C-alpha positions as CSV (number, residue, x, y, z in Angstrom):
1,M,3.2,51.6,26.9
2,M,5.7,53.8,28.5
3,N,2.5,56.5,29.5
4,K,1.1,53.6,31.4
5,L,3.9,52.1,32.8
6,F,4.1,55.6,34.2
7,Y,0.7,55.2,35.5
8,V,1.4,51.9,37.3
9,I,4.8,53.1,38.8
10,Y,2.9,56.0,39.9
11,A,-0.5,53.5,41.6
12,I,2.3,51.3,43.5
13,I,3.8,54.9,45.4
14,L,-0.1,56.0,45.9
15,A,-0.6,53.1,47.4
16,L,1.8,52.4,49.7
17,V,2.1,56.0,50.6
18,A,-1.4,55.5,51.5
19,I,-0.8,52.3,53.9
20,A,1.8,53.6,55.4
21,T,-0.3,56.4,56.1
22,G,-3.4,54.6,56.7
23,E,-5.3,56.6,54.2
24,I,-6.6,54.1,51.9
25,V,-9.7,56.1,51.0
26,T,-7.6,58.7,50.0
27,F,-5.3,56.5,47.0
28,V,-9.2,55.6,45.5
29,L,-10.3,59.0,45.4
30,L,-7.0,60.0,43.7
31,G,-7.5,56.7,41.7
32,L,-10.5,57.6,40.7
33,I,-9.4,61.2,39.8
34,L,-6.4,60.3,38.5
35,M,-8.6,57.9,35.5
36,S,-11.0,60.2,34.7
37,L,-8.3,62.5,33.5
38,N,-7.0,59.6,31.5
39,T,-10.2,59.6,29.4
40,I,-10.8,63.4,29.2
41,L,-7.2,63.3,28.1
42,A,-7.7,61.0,25.6
43,V,-11.2,62.4,24.6
44,L,-9.5,65.9,24.0
45,K,-6.7,64.1,22.1
46,E,-9.2,62.5,19.8
47,I,-11.6,65.6,19.4
48,R,-8.0,67.5,18.2
49,D,-7.0,65.0,16.1
50,E,-10.1,64.9,13.8
51,L,-10.5,68.5,13.9
52,R,-6.4,68.0,12.1
53,K,-8.0,65.4,9.3
54,Q,-11.0,68.0,8.2
55,R,-8.2,71.1,8.4
56,E,-6.4,69.3,5.9
57,N,-9.3,68.0,3.7
58,K,-10.4,71.7,3.1
59,Q,-6.3,73.0,2.2
């Protein structure tokens, strides 16, 4: 929950800076990059958890 709140605050700050400087395209691209990195992180965490379960089952 707190993690998502952090990203919302981050997006709002980026949006304000983008509007102030006229860099709307940059804002959109940074948002896409952030969402992609979030997805990659989620997948890596799932893989880590699965590997931990497999390691525990072997012992």
